[in-house]
C-alpha positions as CSV (number, residue, x, y, z in Angstrom):
1,M,73.6,120.7,126.8
2,S,72.3,124.1,126.4
3,L,72.5,125.2,122.7
4,I,72.2,129.7,122.2
5,R,70.8,131.0,119.2
6,T,73.2,133.8,118.0
7,A,72.7,136.7,115.5
8,Q,75.0,134.9,113.0
9,S,73.2,131.4,112.9
10,P,69.6,131.9,114.1
11,W,68.4,128.8,112.3
12,Q,67.4,125.5,113.4
13,P,65.9,122.4,111.6
14,Q,62.1,122.2,112.2
15,G,61.5,118.7,111.2
16,T,63.6,115.5,111.1
17,V,67.2,115.5,109.6
18,Y,68.3,112.6,107.2
19,G,71.6,112.0,106.2
20,P,72.7,109.1,103.1
21,L,75.9,107.1,103.8
22,L,78.2,106.3,100.7
23,N,76.5,109.0,98.3
24,F,79.8,110.4,97.0
25,Q,81.8,108.6,94.2
26,R,85.1,108.2,95.6
27,E,83.7,106.5,98.9
28,W,81.6,104.0,97.1
29,D,84.4,102.6,95.3
30,L,86.5,102.1,97.9
31,W,84.1,100.3,99.9
32,A,82.4,98.6,96.9
33,P,85.2,95.6,97.4
34,R,83.6,95.0,100.9
35,M,79.8,95.5,100.0
36,T,79.5,91.8,99.0
37,Q,81.1,90.5,102.1
38,D,78.9,89.2,105.1
39,P,76.4,89.7,106.4
40,Y,74.7,91.9,103.4
41,K,76.3,90.4,100.6
42,A,75.4,92.8,97.8
43,A,75.9,96.1,97.1
44,P,72.6,98.5,98.9
45,Q,70.0,99.1,96.4
46,T,68.5,101.9,98.1
47,P,70.0,105.0,100.0
48,V,71.2,104.2,103.4
49,L,70.0,106.7,105.5
50,Y,70.3,107.7,109.2
51,V,68.6,110.4,111.3
52,K,70.1,113.3,113.5
53,S,68.1,113.9,116.5
54,A,67.3,117.3,117.5
55,N,69.3,117.2,120.4
56,T,72.6,117.4,117.5
57,F,71.1,121.1,116.3
58,N,73.7,123.3,116.9
59,P,73.8,126.9,115.6
60,T,76.5,128.1,117.9
61,A,79.9,129.2,117.3
62,Q,81.0,126.3,119.7
63,L,80.9,122.3,119.9
64,V,81.8,120.7,123.8
65,L,83.4,117.6,123.5
66,Q,82.3,115.3,126.4
67,D,82.9,112.1,128.0
68,G,86.2,111.7,127.1
69,I,86.0,112.0,123.3
70,T,89.0,114.1,122.0
71,E,88.7,113.8,118.1
72,V,85.6,113.7,115.8
73,E,85.1,113.8,112.0
74,I,84.5,116.5,109.8
75,G,81.3,116.1,108.1
76,A,81.1,119.1,105.5
77,T,77.6,118.8,103.6
78,L,74.8,120.4,102.1
79,G,71.3,120.0,103.5
80,V,68.4,120.4,101.2
81,V,64.9,122.1,103.4
82,M,62.1,120.8,102.1
83,G,59.1,123.3,101.4
84,A,55.6,122.2,100.5
85,A,54.4,119.4,98.0
86,G,58.1,118.2,98.9
87,Q,60.3,120.6,97.0
88,P,63.6,121.9,98.0
89,A,62.8,125.4,99.5
90,Y,66.1,126.1,101.2
91,A,69.8,125.2,101.2
92,V,71.7,125.2,104.7
93,L,75.6,124.4,105.4
94,L,76.0,121.8,108.1
95,N,79.1,120.0,109.7
96,D,77.8,116.6,110.7
97,W,80.0,115.5,113.1
98,A,80.6,112.0,114.1
99,V,82.9,110.3,116.3
100,P,85.1,108.2,114.6
101,H,83.4,104.9,114.0
102,S,83.7,102.0,111.3
103,S,80.0,101.2,111.0
104,Y,78.6,102.3,107.8
105,Y,75.6,100.0,107.0
106,R,74.2,100.3,110.4
107,P,75.4,104.0,111.7
108,P,75.5,103.8,115.5
109,V,73.7,106.5,117.3
110,K,76.0,107.1,119.8
111,F,78.5,108.0,117.4
112,R,76.5,110.3,115.4
113,C,73.7,111.7,117.5
114,R,75.7,113.0,120.6
115,D,74.8,116.5,121.9
116,G,75.6,119.4,119.4
117,Y,76.5,117.4,116.4
118,L,74.9,118.9,114.1
119,A,76.9,122.5,113.3
120,V,74.0,124.4,111.3
121,G,74.2,127.7,109.4
122,Q,72.0,130.0,108.1
123,R,69.8,128.6,105.1
124,R,69.6,130.4,102.0
125,P,66.5,130.3,99.5
126,W,66.6,127.3,97.0
127,A,65.9,129.5,93.9
128,G,69.1,129.7,91.4
129,L,71.0,127.3,93.5
130,E,72.9,124.8,91.0
131,V,74.3,121.9,93.6
132,A,76.4,120.3,91.0
133,G,78.0,123.5,90.7
134,L,79.1,123.8,94.1
135,T,82.3,123.0,95.6
136,L,82.4,123.2,99.9
137,Q,86.0,124.5,101.2
138,V,86.7,122.9,104.7
139,S,89.4,124.6,106.4
140,C,91.2,123.8,110.4
141,N,93.0,126.6,112.0
142,G,92.8,128.4,108.8
143,T,94.7,125.4,106.9
144,R,92.6,123.9,104.1
145,V,91.8,119.8,104.5
146,Q,89.2,119.2,102.3
147,S,87.5,120.2,99.1
148,V,83.8,118.6,98.8
149,D,82.5,118.6,95.0
150,L,78.7,118.2,95.0
151,S,79.5,117.2,91.3
152,Q,80.7,113.9,92.7
153,L,77.8,112.6,94.4
154,K,76.8,109.0,93.8
155,R,73.0,110.0,93.7
156,P,72.5,113.2,92.6
157,L,69.8,115.4,94.3
158,A,67.2,114.7,91.8
159,Q,67.8,111.0,92.2
160,L,68.1,111.0,95.9
161,L,64.8,112.9,96.4
162,A,63.2,110.2,94.1
163,D,64.8,107.1,95.5
164,V,64.3,108.5,99.2
165,T,60.7,109.2,98.4
166,E,59.8,106.0,96.7
167,F,59.9,104.6,100.7
168,M,59.2,107.3,102.9
169,S,57.4,111.2,102.4
170,L,59.5,114.2,103.2
171,Q,57.7,116.6,105.1
172,E,57.6,120.6,105.0
173,G,60.5,121.4,107.5
174,D,62.4,118.2,107.1
175,V,66.3,118.3,105.8
176,L,67.6,115.7,103.6
177,M,71.6,115.9,103.6
178,L,73.8,115.5,100.7
179,G,76.1,112.8,102.3
180,S,79.9,113.8,103.3
181,D,83.0,112.7,101.4
182,C,85.9,111.1,102.7
183,L,89.5,112.1,101.6
184,A,91.8,110.5,99.2
185,N,92.9,107.9,101.0
186,G,89.3,106.8,102.4
187,A,90.2,108.3,106.1
188,R,87.9,111.3,107.0
189,A,89.2,114.8,108.2
190,T,89.2,115.2,112.0
191,A,89.5,117.7,114.4
192,R,90.2,117.9,118.3
193,A,89.5,120.7,120.8
194,G,90.9,123.6,120.6
195,D,90.4,123.4,116.8
196,T,88.5,125.8,114.3
197,V,86.2,124.3,111.3
198,R,85.1,126.3,108.9
199,I,82.9,125.8,105.8
200,E,82.6,127.7,103.1
201,A,80.8,128.0,99.9
202,P,79.8,130.6,96.9
203,G,76.8,131.9,97.8
204,F,76.7,130.9,101.6
205,A,77.7,132.6,105.0
206,A,80.2,130.4,106.2
207,L,79.8,127.9,108.9
208,S,82.2,128.3,111.6
209,Q,82.7,126.0,114.9
210,T,85.7,126.2,117.8
211,L,85.9,122.9,119.7
212,T,86.5,122.9,123.3
213,A,86.8,119.9,125.8
214,G,84.3,119.5,128.2
215,G,83.8,116.8,130.8
216,A,80.8,113.9,131.5
217,V,77.6,114.7,130.5
């Protein structure tokens, strides 16, 4: 899949992009009764991370749904772009698209790392950004479908960074997403071919992509 840079979204990650699962309090609470079941038998003690590979980076205004996929989950999130000495340098709106699936502890690559499945917005300097005061507004075809309140993180940014860097280093250019939230009923907001999904937050350029149906890769 060829991804073409545009004047509106010229930036793409230069490092590795990491995402945490279950990092919103509501979704954590909904999953808590199942965390003691086999095979894990306990809640995770460290962040459950996954990687968005470079083939997912998509700064264009379009996501092509391949291989007969007709519906995808919307994953509105904020990405923290790391600078020197492991400190945040920039922030960016992202849409962490995924094919609907039920695996959380072992996020399957084939559902999260398909071509173009990370919509990338314009980054902005980190200075002056108050993460806990941000709410991401998500609309589909002009109708609001979700509000993502970043004050409701299970692990706020400082704690998430501390917990992640206990066992791995974040390099300059790496991106740490803060996670995406579910709806009140535990489901994920979804979109289909023909839909346009837009993510907005104060201080950021809006991130918008239209889904189109494609063939086999």
